[in-house]
C-alpha positions, 0 to 999 in steps of 0.5 A: 531513571530507577529500573521501575520507572524504566520503559518496558522491554521490547519483545519479538513477536508475530501477527497472524490472522487465524480462521478456524475450520468452517469459518468466514471472517478472521481474528488477529493473534499476536504470538511471543516467537520468531517468524519460524516458530509460528506453526508450533506456537499454534499447535500448542494453543491447541489450534491444529488443523486451523488456517493462518496468514503471517501479516507482521513480526518485529519487536515491540513492547507488550502493552502496544501489541494489540495497536501494533496488530491492527496496523500491521494488518491495515498496511497489508490490505486488511479491512475490519468488517462489522458484519462479518465481526472480524478481519477479511484480506484483499483476495475476500469479498467484503459485504456489500456497501448499504444504498444505490450509488449512481452509474459514472466513469472514473479516471486515475491519473499519475501525476509525479513522483517525488520525495517518497510519494506516488501523487495520483489524481483521482476524477469521477465526476464532481469528485476529483481529489489527489492522493498519494502512495507513500513510500514507507505507509504504503505498498506496491506490492498491495497494489499490483495485488488489488489490480491482479484481482480485479483483472481476474474477475475478484472483488478486491479491497484494501487501504491502498494510499495515503499511508493505509487511510485510503480504503479501496473497495469493488463489489460486484453489481451485475454483468459488466458492472462493479461499484467502486467505494474510495474513502481517504480519511483525513491526517495531519500530514495530509496535503491541501487538496487530498482526501474525499470519497467516492462512491459510483457504478462503473463499467468493470472492463473501464475500471480495470483498464485505469487501474492498469494503466496506472500501475504501468504508468508507475514502472515506466516513470523515470522518478520511480526508483530514485524517489520511491523504491530508494528514496533515502538510500541514494548517495548523500554527497552526490544527491546534495550536490544535485539537489543544490544546483537543480535548485539554483537553477530553478531559481535563476529561471523563475527570476527570468520569468520562465519558471513559475512559482509553483512548489510541485513543479519545482519538486518535479524539476530537482528530482528529475535532475536527481534522476538523471545524475546520481546512481542507484545502489545497486541493491536498490536497483536490483529491487526497483527492476523487480518491482517494476516487473510485478507493476507491468505483469502483475506477477507478484514473487512468492516470497512477497505474497507470504510476506504480506500475508497473501498465501494461506498456511494451516497449523500442523500441516506442511502444504499451502 
């Protein structure tokens, strides 16, 4: 391949969301610099005093920079608003949706944690479907922040599940009542029975309790550290050995009529065996402890708040 036919080089970039003084919505901007050079780069563009949040960084080809910026925003809890003609972070209110939904009850239930997915059942009247939180495309930091905002009386919104394709929105709707909107957009890897839409009025305290119960259930689950936080990081030899033994045991039980032919139950059985027998890597165990504490207390470490673009900075100023 000649040099003229080679792929464009990877270049460092930082994605920031920017809002001018007095502005309402935010716009995305990709900068040719390292994270520590953002303030200087924005000063060089004449943006002194503008509010900004860093929401992503890395290396990519310049030709895909805009797409990468939008993907970074979605995975950091931002939503695009056509009404505001810009982007809105998780902690700032989205414009009210059109229409007037019916009053109802919502139930969230943790189903299982296996192979990098947290499976959650969603029930709201006649609407019932499953959602998955992916260990790569979704984040417990976003979930904790969403619930934290709810507890404080705010109106959070974020693409929380299904690799950023399931968006949750909460709007005030009178005293003690809120509007809960959930839409899960289909994608190529979505299992059967996943995805759907809910739009209903619910008791705010009831909804908050459902989300608090969910975060606590996730934190307390024995598979959370092994199969979500440390998924893909477990010692390979021990993992494979326990995996094979557990699969063989399940098949033997199934042949004897003691275990059903159910792939999800088999996955849970194998996952539980791995969690009970395979040691966590030291660094992974520390991260899991930190994430569990966050889900229970809803206290998010400051460095994670900054990494996810949940703290504002101002161009040319040191305060936050």
